[in-house]
BALOBA-1460 file (C-alpha; in Angstrom, 3 decimals):
// residues 128
<rec num="1" residu="m" x="-0.039" y="-0.008" z="-0.012"/>
<rec num="2" residu="t" x="1.479" y="3.344" z="-0.989"/>
<rec num="3" residu="i" x="0.704" y="6.492" z="0.921"/>
<rec num="4" residu="a" x="-0.605" y="9.365" z="-1.214"/>
<rec num="5" residu="t" x="1.527" y="12.448" z="-1.403"/>
<rec num="6" residu="p" x="-0.071" y="15.094" z="0.840"/>
<rec num="7" residu="s" x="-1.595" y="18.070" z="-0.785"/>
<rec num="8" residu="f" x="-1.553" y="21.733" z="0.237"/>
<rec num="9" residu="d" x="-4.970" y="21.249" z="1.940"/>
<rec num="10" residu="t" x="-4.321" y="17.897" z="3.700"/>
<rec num="11" residu="p" x="-5.606" y="17.943" z="7.334"/>
<rec num="12" residu="g" x="-2.994" y="17.463" z="9.992"/>
<rec num="13" residu="l" x="-0.217" y="18.433" z="7.649"/>
<rec num="14" residu="a" x="2.173" y="19.906" z="10.237"/>
<rec num="15" residu="d" x="2.622" y="16.455" z="11.930"/>
<rec num="16" residu="l" x="3.098" y="14.759" z="8.497"/>
<rec num="17" residu="l" x="5.744" y="17.329" z="7.568"/>
<rec num="18" residu="d" x="7.623" y="16.899" z="10.859"/>
<rec num="19" residu="a" x="7.797" y="13.145" z="10.049"/>
<rec num="20" residu="s" x="8.776" y="13.614" z="6.438"/>
<rec num="21" residu="s" x="12.271" y="13.013" z="5.056"/>
<rec num="22" residu="q" x="13.886" y="15.679" z="2.916"/>
<rec num="23" residu="e" x="13.141" y="13.553" z="-0.197"/>
<rec num="24" residu="q" x="9.483" y="13.507" z="0.770"/>
<rec num="25" residu="l" x="9.473" y="17.306" z="1.254"/>
<rec num="26" residu="d" x="11.139" y="17.767" z="-2.165"/>
<rec num="27" residu="a" x="8.404" y="15.617" z="-3.779"/>
<rec num="28" residu="l" x="5.619" y="17.989" z="-2.698"/>
<rec num="29" residu="e" x="4.023" y="20.294" z="-5.312"/>
<rec num="30" residu="f" x="4.106" y="23.355" z="-3.014"/>
<rec num="31" residu="g" x="6.830" y="25.331" z="-1.184"/>
<rec num="32" residu="v" x="7.662" y="24.317" z="2.429"/>
<rec num="33" residu="i" x="9.560" y="26.424" z="4.896"/>
<rec num="34" residu="g" x="9.794" y="24.923" z="8.363"/>
<rec num="35" residu="f" x="11.194" y="26.878" z="11.281"/>
<rec num="36" residu="d" x="11.689" y="26.332" z="14.992"/>
<rec num="37" residu="a" x="10.450" y="28.357" z="18.039"/>
<rec num="38" residu="d" x="13.187" y="30.960" z="17.482"/>
<rec num="39" residu="t" x="12.048" y="31.342" z="13.807"/>
<rec num="40" residu="v" x="15.221" y="29.841" z="12.497"/>
<rec num="41" residu="v" x="14.627" y="27.887" z="9.303"/>
<rec num="42" residu="q" x="15.098" y="24.111" z="9.723"/>
<rec num="43" residu="r" x="13.381" y="22.645" z="6.713"/>
<rec num="44" residu="y" x="13.250" y="23.986" z="3.150"/>
<rec num="45" residu="n" x="12.048" y="22.088" z="0.100"/>
<rec num="46" residu="a" x="13.150" y="22.100" z="-3.566"/>
<rec num="47" residu="v" x="9.936" y="23.589" z="-4.802"/>
<rec num="48" residu="e" x="10.408" y="26.733" z="-2.576"/>
<rec num="49" residu="s" x="14.082" y="26.863" z="-3.295"/>
<rec num="50" residu="q" x="13.539" y="26.986" z="-7.084"/>
<rec num="51" residu="a" x="10.623" y="29.440" z="-6.886"/>
<rec num="52" residu="a" x="12.316" y="31.827" z="-4.535"/>
<rec num="53" residu="g" x="15.745" y="31.513" z="-6.087"/>
<rec num="54" residu="l" x="17.301" y="30.805" z="-2.676"/>
<rec num="55" residu="s" x="19.419" y="27.728" z="-2.043"/>
<rec num="56" residu="p" x="18.820" y="25.623" z="1.042"/>
<rec num="57" residu="q" x="22.434" y="26.410" z="2.130"/>
<rec num="58" residu="r" x="21.518" y="30.150" z="2.169"/>
<rec num="59" residu="v" x="18.263" y="29.678" z="4.023"/>
<rec num="60" residu="i" x="18.641" y="26.850" z="6.561"/>
<rec num="61" residu="g" x="19.925" y="28.126" z="9.879"/>
<rec num="62" residu="e" x="18.828" y="31.684" z="9.118"/>
<rec num="63" residu="p" x="15.953" y="33.624" z="10.904"/>
<rec num="64" residu="l" x="12.868" y="33.417" z="8.661"/>
<rec num="65" residu="f" x="11.295" y="36.739" z="9.243"/>
<rec num="66" residu="t" x="14.302" y="38.956" z="9.246"/>
<rec num="67" residu="n" x="16.923" y="37.396" z="7.004"/>
<rec num="68" residu="v" x="15.019" y="35.048" z="4.657"/>
<rec num="69" residu="a" x="11.602" y="36.522" z="4.031"/>
<rec num="70" residu="p" x="11.175" y="39.833" z="5.639"/>
<rec num="71" residu="c" x="8.050" y="40.342" z="3.455"/>
<rec num="72" residu="l" x="6.388" y="37.905" z="5.861"/>
<rec num="73" residu="n" x="7.286" y="39.835" z="8.999"/>
<rec num="74" residu="n" x="3.906" y="41.398" z="9.586"/>
<rec num="75" residu="f" x="0.592" y="40.995" z="11.357"/>
<rec num="76" residu="m" x="-0.801" y="38.643" z="8.635"/>
<rec num="77" residu="v" x="2.006" y="36.031" z="8.951"/>
<rec num="78" residu="a" x="4.647" y="36.421" z="11.704"/>
<rec num="79" residu="q" x="2.228" y="37.809" z="14.305"/>
<rec num="80" residu="r" x="-0.095" y="34.741" z="13.879"/>
<rec num="81" residu="f" x="2.793" y="32.432" z="14.811"/>
<rec num="82" residu="e" x="3.671" y="34.659" z="17.801"/>
<rec num="83" residu="d" x="0.017" y="34.682" z="18.993"/>
<rec num="84" residu="a" x="-0.284" y="30.859" z="18.654"/>
<rec num="85" residu="a" x="2.972" y="30.366" z="20.546"/>
<rec num="86" residu="e" x="1.909" y="32.686" z="23.409"/>
<rec num="87" residu="q" x="-1.469" y="30.975" z="23.700"/>
<rec num="88" residu="n" x="0.128" y="27.471" z="23.242"/>
<rec num="89" residu="s" x="-2.513" y="26.850" z="20.544"/>
<rec num="90" residu="e" x="-2.574" y="25.301" z="17.206"/>
<rec num="91" residu="l" x="-2.446" y="27.346" z="14.051"/>
<rec num="92" residu="d" x="-3.889" y="26.319" z="10.615"/>
<rec num="93" residu="d" x="-4.784" y="29.337" z="8.591"/>
<rec num="94" residu="t" x="-4.850" y="29.697" z="4.775"/>
<rec num="95" residu="i" x="-4.559" y="33.257" z="3.417"/>
<rec num="96" residu="d" x="-4.234" y="34.912" z="0.105"/>
<rec num="97" residu="y" x="-0.962" y="36.812" z="-0.068"/>
<rec num="98" residu="v" x="1.351" y="38.710" z="-2.413"/>
<rec num="99" residu="l" x="5.061" y="37.932" z="-2.160"/>
<rec num="100" residu="t" x="7.354" y="40.878" z="-2.957"/>
<rec num="101" residu="l" x="10.900" y="40.102" z="-1.966"/>
<rec num="102" residu="r" x="13.499" y="39.837" z="-4.729"/>
<rec num="103" residu="m" x="10.847" y="39.268" z="-7.336"/>
<rec num="104" residu="r" x="7.973" y="40.896" z="-9.075"/>
<rec num="105" residu="p" x="4.828" y="40.736" z="-6.882"/>
<rec num="106" residu="i" x="3.316" y="37.295" z="-7.176"/>
<rec num="107" residu="k" x="-0.019" y="36.133" z="-5.786"/>
<rec num="108" residu="v" x="0.097" y="32.950" z="-3.661"/>
<rec num="109" residu="k" x="-1.844" y="31.106" z="-1.040"/>
<rec num="110" residu="l" x="0.016" y="30.710" z="2.212"/>
<rec num="111" residu="r" x="-0.918" y="28.016" z="4.733"/>
<rec num="112" residu="l" x="0.365" y="28.760" z="8.218"/>
<rec num="113" residu="l" x="0.767" y="25.703" z="10.403"/>
<rec num="114" residu="a" x="1.816" y="25.206" z="13.971"/>
<rec num="115" residu="s" x="0.854" y="22.305" z="16.226"/>
<rec num="116" residu="a" x="1.009" y="22.779" z="19.953"/>
<rec num="117" residu="g" x="3.585" y="19.933" z="20.394"/>
<rec num="118" residu="g" x="5.164" y="19.978" z="17.015"/>
<rec num="119" residu="a" x="8.907" y="20.346" z="16.396"/>
<rec num="120" residu="n" x="8.510" y="22.982" z="13.743"/>
<rec num="121" residu="r" x="6.129" y="25.600" z="12.406"/>
<rec num="122" residu="y" x="5.490" y="25.841" z="8.715"/>
<rec num="123" residu="v" x="4.771" y="28.390" z="6.042"/>
<rec num="124" residu="l" x="3.476" y="26.593" z="2.953"/>
<rec num="125" residu="v" x="3.412" y="28.418" z="-0.353"/>
<rec num="126" residu="q" x="1.158" y="27.444" z="-3.182"/>
<rec num="127" residu="r" x="1.790" y="29.478" z="-6.320"/>
<rec num="128" residu="r" x="-0.990" y="29.776" z="-8.826"/>
């Protein structure tokens, strides 16, 4: 029995991503950025690397909201992760967003994921 590759909308995706190998992350059809409680990027997949033009070597180990993607450092994205952490609550929001860093503005859907006991938090990027 083969397990289907998760989609952008798969329920419980944060836990699946935590348990995924790098090869499994790279097989997904959307961008994945996983970061720890200090907002330091720990996971980064091939789709996001190619779309953003940033190598994993340049991103992993860097603070997400200041060094990697300052265009996400606002009330719509970063603040939601802060609020969830302060309340020790889960976060699973999907929002329409426009990415602007190092590229022409591009409309995307972002899925913001944090599970109360999860190792990482995630920003998933689905380009249209």
